C-alpha positions as CSV (number, residue, x, y, z in Angstrom):
1,M,101.8,101.9,110.7
2,R,102.3,101.4,107.0
3,G,101.9,104.2,104.4
4,N,98.8,106.2,105.3
5,E,97.2,103.4,107.3
6,P,96.6,104.0,111.1
7,F,98.7,102.3,113.8
8,T,97.4,98.8,114.6
9,S,98.4,96.3,117.3
10,K,100.0,93.1,116.0
11,P,100.0,89.7,117.9
12,T,103.3,88.3,119.2
13,G,105.2,86.5,116.4
14,T,103.7,88.5,113.6
15,V,106.0,88.9,110.5
16,I,105.6,92.2,108.8
17,Y,107.1,92.9,105.4
18,H,107.5,96.5,104.0
19,P,108.3,96.8,100.3
20,S,111.0,99.2,99.2
21,W,110.2,102.9,99.9
22,M,107.1,102.0,102.0
23,P,106.9,104.6,104.9
24,H,106.4,102.7,108.2
25,A,106.7,103.2,111.9
26,M,106.0,101.5,115.2
27,R,104.9,102.7,118.6
28,T,105.6,101.1,121.9
29,S,103.9,101.5,125.3
30,S,104.5,100.1,128.8
31,T,104.5,96.5,127.3
32,P,108.1,95.5,126.5
33,L,109.0,95.1,122.8
34,M,111.5,92.8,121.2
35,A,111.9,93.3,117.5
36,L,114.2,91.8,114.9
37,Y,114.6,93.5,111.6
38,M,116.5,92.8,108.4
39,W,117.7,95.5,106.1
40,R,118.6,94.5,102.6
41,G,119.0,97.8,100.9
42,G,122.6,98.8,101.4
43,D,123.8,101.5,103.8
44,L,120.9,102.0,106.4
45,T,122.1,105.5,107.4
46,A,122.2,106.6,103.8
47,K,118.6,105.5,102.9
48,A,116.6,105.7,106.0
49,T,114.9,108.8,107.5
50,I,114.2,108.6,111.2
51,I,111.6,111.1,112.4
52,A,111.0,111.8,116.1
53,P,107.4,111.4,117.3
54,S,105.4,114.6,117.6
């Protein structure tokens, strides 16, 4: 999910880029997920907001 867009499935190996301050999220299901991310904005805990799913 990016911004106000709905959640969409992405094929294996898809590279996803989010510009600064772009709200984004991911959902997982019974299929295993392996994700790699790179944070280039300084202290992750100071700038990220993690919201539990509703």
